[in-house]
N, C-alpha and C positions, 0 to 999 in steps of 0.2 A: 320099190318096194327091190324088186329083186337089182335096178341097180344098186340102191345104196349098200347091198351087202356085196356088191361085188367090187365095190370101192374099198371097202373095208378088207379084202379077202387080198387088194393087193397092194394098201399098204402095209399088211401082214406079209408078203410075201418080198415085198421090198426091203423090211426093216431087215427078214432073216437074208436074204441075200449081200445086207451090207452087212452084216454081222459076221458072216460066213467070210466076206470078203476082206473083214479088218483081222479076224484069226487067219487066215491064208498068211495074209500080210507078216504078219507076226512071229507064224514060221518058218517064211521066207526071211528074213530077217533075221531070227536066229541060227536058221542055216548057214545063210552068209556069216556070221560073226562064226560062227563055227567053225566054217572052208575059211574065213582068213587069222582063224585064231592056227588053225592047220598049219596056214600059209606060212605065216610069221614062226612055227615052232622049226620048219620043213628050213627055210631058208637062214634059221637060229642054228640046227644044226649041223648045211653045210657050210655055216663059215662066212653068208653070205650078209647076213644081217645083222642088227644086238640083238638085245635080250627082246621078245616078245610085248606089247605093252599090255596085255593084263598080267603078266608078271610081274613086271615094273608098280601097278597097279597094286597089287596084291602084296609087293615087299613096301615100300610106301606106306600103305597102310598100318601095317604092323610096327613099321617104324615110328610111329604120331601115336599109335595105341598106348604101346611101353612106354614113350615122351610124356606122353598126357598121364599116364599112371603115377610114371618119378617126379613128377614135377607138380601131382595134384591141381590140375588144371580139365575142368569140369565146366564146359562149353557147351549147353544144349542148341542152342540158337546159333549152331554156325553157319547155317547160308543164309538165318537174315542179319547181322550183324555186317557193320562196314569195314573196310581191310582197317584202318585208322584203330578200332576199339582190339580187333584181334589181334594188331600187334603190341597195341598198351597190355593186354590181358598176357600175352606172351613176356614180352618183358617184365612184370610185377611176376609172373610166376617163376622167371629166372632167380631174377634178385633175392628172390626169398629165400631161395637155396644158395647162391653165390657168399651173399650177403654176410653171413655168419662165418663162410670160409676166407673170407677175406678178412674179417675182426680177430679170426682165432692164428691167421698168418702171421698179422699186425703182432699179437700178443706176442708170440711165439719169437718171434723175432726183437722182441723189447727184451725177453725172457734171458735171451744168448747172449745179446748186449752185455747184459748183468752180471750175467756168470761170468762171459771172459771179463769184464773186468774186476768184478770180486776173485779171479783168479789169478790173475796177475799181481791185485794189491797182495794177494795171501804171497805169492810168488817172490814179492818184495819184500813182505816180512820175514821168511823165510831164509833171506842171503842168497834166493839164487841168481838175482838181477846183478850185472858186477860191472864197472866200466870200464874191466879191462876185456871184455870182449868187442865193445863198442870203439877199440879205440884203431885207426887205422894202422897197417903194417907194410903199408908198402916203400918204397927207397926213395921216393921223390923226391928233391929237394925243397918243395913246397913244402910236404909232410914235415922232413925231417926239421927245416928251422922253427916249421912250429911246433912240433915237441919239445924242441931245446929252450925256445922261448918259453912256454910254459913249464918245462922242468926248473928252469931257472926263476920266475915267478912263486913255485909253489914253495921251493926254498928260500923266497925270500919272504913268504909269509909266513912260514915255519918259524925262521928267525925273527920276527917279530912278532909272534906267538912267545917264543923264549925269551925275552926280550921283557915283555909282558906282564908273562908270570913272574920272573926272577925280579922284575921290580913293586910287583904285588905282594911277595915273599917279603923282602928287604922291609916294606914299611910295614906290615905287622908285625914283623919281631920286634921294630924298635920303637912302633904304640904298644908293644907288651910290655918289651923293656923300662920306656919312660913309665907306661901305670905301674911296671912294681915299683919303681925307686918311689913316686910317687906316695904309691901307700905307703915305703917303708919309714919316707921326710915326714907325712903327716903323726904316723905314730910317733917317730922320735922323738920330732921337732914340735908339734901340733901346739897354739896357741890360743884353742880354745878353752873357754871357760868353763867349767864342771853346770855353770847357771845356765849361760847359754844353751847348752846342748840339751840340758834338761826341758828347758821350757821349746826347743825345738822339740825332741819326742811330745809334750806334751799337745803340742799344735797338733802334730802329726796324727797324732792317738786318738783325740775331737776333732779332727776331720774327717778320720778314717773312722768313726762310729758315726759320725752323719752321714755317711755316703751311706755306710753298711744300715740305717737306718732306713735312708730312702729306699734301698733295696729290699727290704726286706716290703714296706709298705708296696710298693712296684709289685713284689709278686701276688702281695694277696690280693692285689686288684685283676691280678690279669687271672690269679685262680676262682675271686669271686664271676669276673665277666663271663669263663667259661661257664661258670654253672648256672648264672643268667639264662645264657645262652642254651645251655642243653633242659633246662626246664621249660625252655619257652612261654615268658611272663602274660598274662593276659593281657597287657598294650600292647606289646606287638601283635596281638592276636586281633584286637579292635584296629589297631591301624591300619591292619591289609586285610578289614576282612569286607570291605568296599573294591577293593585291588586284585586285578589278573593275574596278579602275579602266580607262579608254579612254587612248588618244592624246594626247584634249584635257585630260583632267586630269594628266597627265604633264608634256607643255606648258605650262598654266599654273603645274604649280609650279615648273618650270624660270625661265619668266617673274618668278613670287614671291621666287624666289633671285637674280635678277640685281635688282630693283625694290626690293627688301630693300640690297644693297650699295650700289645708290645714295644710296638716301635716309637711310642711317643714315652711311655715309661719305664716298660721291664730296662730294653736297648740301652737310655741314657742313661741311665744308673749303672747296670755294667759297665757303660762309658767310660762314667764318671770315677769309678771303682777302680779302674784298672791303670787311666789316667793319673790318679792321685800315685799309685807304685811308680810308674814310670817318671812321676816329678821328683820322687827322691834320689832315684840315682843321676838325676840330671843337675843336682846339686851343687858337689861335689866335681867339678871339671875343673879345676886351678893345677896347672903342672910344677907347680913353684909353691912350696909349703908356705911362705911367710907372705903370701899375696892370699891365703884365709886371714890376716890378722887385719885388713883395714874392710871397711864395710863396703859390704858390695852391694849391688840392685839387686833384684828383684830376677835373675834369668829365667825362671818357670814359663816366664809369660812368653820368653824369645824361645827359647829352648824346648816346649812343650810338643813331646809325640803324643800323636793321636792311634786311638788303641787300632784304629785299621790299621795306621803304618807299621803298629807291633803284628798284624798279622800278616802282613803284605812281607814283613821281615823274615817272621818263620816260611812263608811261602818260596822268597827269596833264596833260604838256606838248606832250604829241602829239596830244592833243585823243582820246584812245584810247575812252573814253565812247563820244563824238559818231558816229564812225566806227560801234562795232560797233551803237549802236540806231539806226544809220541805215534808210529802209527799202528798200534797196536789197539792206546785207549782211543783215537779217532775213528775204526773201522768197528770197535765195539760201541761206541754212540751212534756214528751214522747208518748200519745194520743194525744196532739193540742185540749187539750178539755178547755172547760170553765167554771172553776169552779166558777168563781162572781155571777151567780145567776143572772144577769143582771146588776150590778151594774158596773159603771165607772171604770176604774183601776183609784187609783191617782197617780199624778207627784213620791210622792214618792216611791210608789211599782214598778211604770216601775224605776226610777231610781234605786234603790237596782239591779235590775234583770239587766238590764245594767251591772252594775259593777261587777257584778255577772260571767254575760258570759263573758266576758275582764276575769278574773281572771282564768276563767277554760279554754281559750283557749291559752292565754300565758303563762302560770304560765309552764304547763308541756315543753315549751321551752327554759326558764330561761329567757324572753325578759327584756328588763331594764325598767326603771320605765317612761326613755321620751317614748318609745315605747307605754307604757300602755294608757299612759296619752293622744298621739296622737291616738291611736282608740279610748279613748273615747270620744274625742273631736269629730273624723268625724262618733260616734254613735248617739251623741247630736245632729247632723246637719241633722237627717238621717226625 
């Protein structure tokens, strides 16, 4: 019994001695660390060594904690994660901040280029860009000969333009004189009988009444079609009951019905009525008055002018191409800008713009004159 008790006491003494030895070792380690830190500080202060390791670790911890706060980088198990995962998480956190900044920089650069282009275009419109500032001012023989050649070429082109203008003026005056002589001779020496003139007038009035009746019927048909689409009849609802069509599809279907009625009936009636008026002007095309005494073929089939050609003639007379191709008009169409300065756009300007848009949209596809005229009627009803 005494032997057992003595064995237990010996074990307790051994454990206490081991614990005492561990505490002494810890105290010794702490003492050595403090002495090492004091030695490093002394060496750093005397200039014989770099910054102490403790201060380096402290500053690194401050930097890492600050970066973690800025990047919103929260990793709990730093010691357990492998190095590749840590790198991936750091790259992902950095990309979350850098990517929006790159997008903003690209957007700002695009806006700067667009603003610069717009400023250049506005300066061009205001007349600030001149070709005189771009000309070479040196006295070398190459540029002097080139300038002389350019001036001679400019003179030749100017002379050609003046000659062409003079020719057109003389031709126009000759045509006017011939037309006046024709009217005078027909009024004084015309041999057409009153009976033929009366029959021709009756026939033209009869044709005009038929065309006018067709126009009235076409207008009533378009009005009825619009009324039917506004009422939304039951047959359309029944037809679309089992479909998955949306409201926009039904509206496009209604607009298609109205457009078909306008293009098929109204536009053709207006075209025929306009061409009937153009046909009467094309009948008396004879320059010599006594030629009217002989029987003539119906030249209206050969000299028939289309209604769209009349609109193109108006567009040409009013310089519509020059108006639509002006820099101000192109700028307003490209950037959707109001360059009128608060002024109301006149009907003439809107008409020229509409004709120009129809020509630009239909000419590349080589559409017929009927297609151009139908598009013009549809655009006028919008």
